[in-house]
Structures are given as structure tokens and as C-alpha cells.
N, C-alpha and C positions, 0 to 999 in steps of 0.2 A: 798824882801818883808818887809814891815813895821813892826818894832819890836813889836809894839802893837797887830798888826794882828796875828803875830807869836805866842805871848804870849797866845793870846785868843784861837788860835787854838789848842795849846798844852794843855791848860786846858779843852777845849771841848773834845778834843780826849780822854782824861783820862775818862770822863764821858761816851763816847761812848764804850770804851774799857771794862769799868765795866758792861755796859748794854750787851755787846756782851758775856762776860763771864757768866752773868746770864741766857743767852740763849744757853748756851753749845757751844759757838763759840769762837774763839780766836782772840783778835785784837792786833794790833801793830801800833805805831806812828813812822812816818819817817819824819824827819824835811826837807828833800828835795827829789827830784826825784832820785838822787844818793843813798841815804840811802834806799829808797824804792825798788831800784833794787837789793841792796845787801841783803836786808831782804828777798826778794822773793827768791833769789837763795839759800839762807839759809834753807828755807823751802821746797824747791824742791829737792830731792834726785838726784844725777846724775844717769844717765841710765833710768830715768822716761820717760814714753810716755805721751806726753803733746799735748793738743789741746785747742781750745778755740772757742767762737763765736765772734760777732763783739764786739772789746773792744778798744776804742781810748785811753783810759787811760793805758791800758796795753802796747800799742805801744808807747805812749809818755814818759814812763819812761825807755824805751829801753829794755824791758823785751822780747819782740818777737824776736829782733835781737840776744839777748844773748842766747836764748834757741836754736835758729835756729843755732847758731855757736858754740854751746857747746855739751857737751856729753849727748845728750838727743835724743829721737826720737820724732820729732814734726809733727803731723798730720795737714797738711795745705789745708784746704778745697779749698783755692783759687788756689791751684797748683795742682789739680787733675781733671781728666775729669769726674770722678764720684763723684760729690759734695755730693749727699745723702749718699754715703757709707762713706765718711769721716765724715759726721755729725753723723752717726749712731756709727761709731767707738769711738766717744766721750765717749759713755756710759761705755765703758770698759777702758778708759784711766786712768792712774795713777793720773794725775793732769789736772785740767780743770781751765783756766785762764779766768777771767771776771771782769767786774766792775759792779756798780749798777746804775740805773737811779735816784735812791734816796735812803736814809736812815734816820731813826730816830735817835735822839740822845741817845736813850736808846736801840739801837742795832737791829732794825727791818729793814730787807733789802727789797727794792721794785724794782721789775723789770717788764718791759712790753715788749712783744715780738710779731713779726708777724708770722714768720714760727714756732716759739716755740720750736726750738732745743735747743736755749740758756736756756730759763727757766726750760725746762724738765731736761737738764743735771745738771743745778744747784740743781734741787730738788732731783735728783736720778741718780746714774750711776757711775760718777767718783769717785775714791777713795778719792780725795782731791780736794777742790775747793779753788783757791787763788783769792781774790778780791783785785784790786787795786783802791782805792777811794780817790779822791780828796776832801778836806774838804768843798769845794763848794756845794757838794752834801748831806751835813748833815742837817736835818731839825728838827723843834722842836717837831713834832708829826707826826702821820701816816697820818692825813688829808692833812697836808703840804707837806709831802713826795709824796703823791699820786698826789697832784696838780702839784708839780714840775715835777714828771715823764711825766704827761700828757700835761703840758703846757710849759715846757722847753725843756726836752729831746726828746719828741715824735716829735714836730714841727721841731726841728734842724735836726734830723735824717731823717725825710720825706723829707725836703729839700735837704739833703746830698744825698739821694738816687734818687732825681729827680721824687718823687712821686706826684701824682695828688690828694692830700687830702685837705680838708678844712684848716687844721692846718698849711699845708705847704704854703698856700696862705695868711692865716691871722695871723699865729704865735701863735694861741691859740687852745684849743681843742674844738671840736664840738660834741664830743661823737659820731662820724660819723659811718656810715656802709659802707664807700666807698670801692670799691674793692681793692683799694690800701692801705687800712689801715694797719698800723703796730701794732695797739693796739688790738690784737686777745686774747692774753693770759696775764693775770696779776698775778704776783707771789709775795706774801708777805712771806718772811722768818723770822718767829717769834722765831724759836727754831731749834736747830740741833739735831736730834735723836741719831747721832753718833758723839761721843766726838773725836776731832782731825780731823774732816773732812773739817770743814769751817774755813778759815783763813781771816781776813780783814785787809789789810794795809793801814792805813789813811795816806794820803800824805799832808804835809803842802804846797799845791799849788792848782791852779785851774786846774782840769783835766777833759777831756771829756766834755760831754754835760748835 
């Protein structure tokens, strides 16, 4: 990565981390995917029960493979015949792994969900939530973060899942009510009621969508 971009990301990350702290959340900066993986494993105690929703960023830094191969109990919703039971088990997990669709530079997290298992688990249930966030997802304010979630993340995910939504066909949000819509629930996390629950690892890389 260009050293000027890296320096900019380092400085921006410090602003984001300060904003997260003011919202009772903990932020970290990782200069690489490898550093992000190391930091995540420091945060997650061995023996933890771990699960996740859809999270490309989590996979991209190698965290899914690491917990599957480590001293953890990983609840894999894609490897069980009872997917709903696996999703419900997330609410009692020790650690929930996730990313964001967007976030503000003062620490507000934005997530959109179709089935809503992901946003509901982020809001309540798991003892700890660990977010892996590429610096490409940091926006200047809540309006821009919401626009990114709706016009960047949602269309790409709709295309990825082969859904028949207007955004999948055009690349931008139509505020649709399509049966295939994945924009059913919007979660903005502006403050954590429980200290030590939400951890955000900012990665000096473009991760996810």
C-alpha cells in the first residue's frame, strides 16, 4: 500500500478509536491483515464458544480458519442441518465475529440485515462482539455511512447472493420492497451499554464490501 495512504489511515484510525472510546467501545489499529488476526486472537480467550453471521472481512484476515483450527468451539451455521438452531445459539455465545457495512469516523457502526440474525446478535446476546473493519468502510458522518451501506454494501451482497433486487441490477439503492430485499433491519450502534463488550479492529486494507 502507498505509504501516504497508510499514514492517512493511521491518523484516521486514531480519530475513530477516540470516537469509539467515547461510545464505551474499544478500538484497535492493525497495519496489516496479519496484525489484525493476531489482535483478534488476543481478544478472544481460548476455550471460547464463537460464532458469526456473514462476514467477508472476518474470513479475509484468516480469522475463521484460525478459530476453526484452534482451541475454540466454533458454531458454524453453514455446517449444520439446523441452520436456525445455529443462529439462535449465537445469542449465548462467548464471542460473535462480524464486520460493518459502514461506520463513521467518530465511532458509530452501521449494519443492514435481511434475516436480522446478525444485527440482533450485535445488539444483544453474545458476551463479546469483535468487528473486523477495513479502513475503506470509514465515512465522514452518519449520512454518508448509511449511503455507503445502502449503495455499496447492499448491492454487492445482493449480487453475491444472486438476488433479484433493483440494486442488484443497477448497483444503487431504490429503497425497494422487493421480496428479495436484504435491507429489512437497519442497526446503528452509537453506544455500548456494557463496557468491554464491543471491540473494533480497524485494518489498514480494503476488506469486505
